[in-house]
C-alpha positions, -999 to 999 in steps of 0.1 A, spaced: 713 -674 -485 740 -707 -492 721 -739 -480 695 -730 -507 720 -728 -530 736 -761 -521 706 -775 -523 696 -767 -553 726 -772 -566 725 -809 -552 692 -813 -570 703 -803 -602 735 -827 -598 710 -860 -586 682 -849 -612 705 -842 -643 720 -879 -641 680 -891 -637 659 -864 -659 660 -852 -692 677 -821 -707 639 -808 -711 629 -814 -675 661 -801 -667 659 -771 -683 623 -769 -670 637 -772 -633 658 -750 -635 637 -716 -648 617 -726 -622 641 -727 -598 649 -689 -611 613 -679 -606 622 -686 -574 653 -668 -573 638 -641 -583 607 -645 -564 631 -647 -534 649 -616 -542 619 -592 -546 606 -606 -513 644 -598 -492 638 -561 -513 606 -558 -496 613 -570 -466 646 -545 -462 621 -520 -474 596 -524 -448 620 -524 -421 633 -494 -433 600 -482 -434 594 -494 -398 625 -478 -380 613 -445 -394 578 -451 -384 590 -459 -350 614 -425 -351 581 -403 -363 563 -419 -334 591 -415 -304 586 -380 -319 550 -375 -321 553 -384 -280 575 -363 -274 556 -329 -290 529 -346 -271 541 -346 -236 546 -314 -246 515 -305 -254 500 -320 -228 532 -295 -208 517 -268 -226 479 -273 -215 487 -278 -178 504 -246 -173 478 -229 -197 451 -247 -171 470 -231 -143 476 -198 -154 441 -196 -169 432 -202 -132 457 -177 -117 439 -149 -140 401 -161 -129 413 -155 -93 430 -122 -103 402 -108 -118 377 -118 -93 401 -100 -72 403 -70 -95 360 -68 -101 354 -71 -60 380 -40 -57 365 -22 -78 325 -33 -68 339 -13 -37 363 9 -46 329 22 -71 307 17 -33 331 38 -17 329 67 -46 292 63 -43 290 70 -5 315 97 -10 294 118 -37 263 111 -6 281 125 20 300 158 -6 256 155 -17 240 160 13 270 184 32 262 205 -4 226 207 4 234 221 39 261 246 29 229 257 4 203 259 29 230 277 51 237 302 25 201 309 19 199 320 59 229 341 55 211 358 21 178 357 46 198 370 77 213 399 50 179 410 32 163 415 68 184 432 83 188 459 51 154 465 54 157 461 92 190 495 92 186 509 56 206 501 30 213 539 23 228 546 56 266 549 47 277 543 88 265 512 86 274 485 66 255 451 62 275 425 39 285 384 40 321 378 40 329 344 35 296 325 46 297 350 77 271 380 77 282 410 97 263 443 105 294 468 106 286 504 127 305 537 122 317 541 161 303 580 162 267 566 159 268 541 193 299 563 211 309 595 219 352 602 217 370 581 238 339 569 254 324 532 256 292 548 269 263 534 242 247 567 233 209 574 224 206 573 197 226 542 187 196 523 208 175 528 179 199 510 160 206 482 181 170 478 184 165 469 147 199 449 151 185 430 185 152 421 163 168 405 137 194 383 160 158 378 185 143 364 144 176 338 146 173 319 180 202 294 165 226 320 155 250 339 173 264 374 176 297 382 179 304 421 190 334 429 178 350 464 189 374 479 170 393 514 176 418 529 156 458 535 163 458 565 187 473 552 216 448 554 241 445 552 284 419 564 306 407 552 336 406 515 343 418 515 303 449 508 299 451 505 259 431 501 227 423 463 233 402 473 269 386 504 249 374 477 220 368 451 245 345 476 267 325 486 235 314 456 228 303 449 265 289 480 264 267 472 233 258 433 247 244 446 274 219 467 253 211 441 240 208 423 266 182 450 278 164 444 239 156 411 248 188 393 230 189 358 250 228 366 267 232 328 250 236 339 217 261 369 225 300 373 226 319 396 232 356 403 216 381 432 215 407 436 179 419 466 195 434 484 164 446 454 144 418 453 116 424 479 104 396 489 71 420 517 58 456 533 67 459 551 106 475 584 80 441 604 82 413 616 101 391 601 81 404 572 77 408 570 118 367 573 112 366 544 89 386 520 113 370 528 141 338 504 144 317 482 154 309 449 141 282 426 150 291 391 131 258 367 128 269 335 127 255 295 130 265 278 166 294 258 159 280 232 178 250 229 161 271 229 125 294 197 139 258 180 155 246 187 112 274 169 100 276 140 127 236 135 121 242 130 84 277 108 90 251 82 116 223 88 85 247 68 58 262 42 84 227 32 93 218 29 53 248 9 48 
């Protein structure tokens, strides 16, 4: 800048010595115009340099933002992949759970059908027994207890007091029971002997346990003579420990002296039915 000024002064001195005042004034005006242009250009240059610095700073900030956005985008993509994997696994687990529930529902449905069929057979047995033995006889009771059919026969219809020999009158009642059992070859009949609480001992019989079991086996022999398959028969004695009433009166003791014929499906066949259902379900999967 100083060099330009010195050059200008020298030029002016030289010109002033060899040019007219008019020409000098013109040159001086031209020089001033040039100086003004130079000053204006300098101001613009400084402004441009300032704008450039600001633009570079803004560019650096944008680069940093771009870098952060790229990192966030990458993390989001990874997170989305993880979510997709989790969602896929969740859907698979849900589908497996639904299939498992369907299988359980099918098993329950089939078992319910089996129980319904069993209940139908039970109802048919009750109907047959009531028709056979007569529902109006107060000494014979036909009922269903926890899904099991039983006939309760009063002691006075079967035995004499303190005896385990079956009376002739009892054989006509047992003949009706035998017919019902024979009509159901897939069922078993458990003969339960029950006594009152009075102590009993006679001959080889030591107590009420012996008496209750002996009465059961006596009835089983009669049923076998009447054509019942002995493999369907079960002997059982309950002594005095399952009473219907307190053993405090003669009437109550008479109620407790009884024989129950319990008609029930064969346990092995029941389990076989369940096993077959399980095999059917396994073969369908």
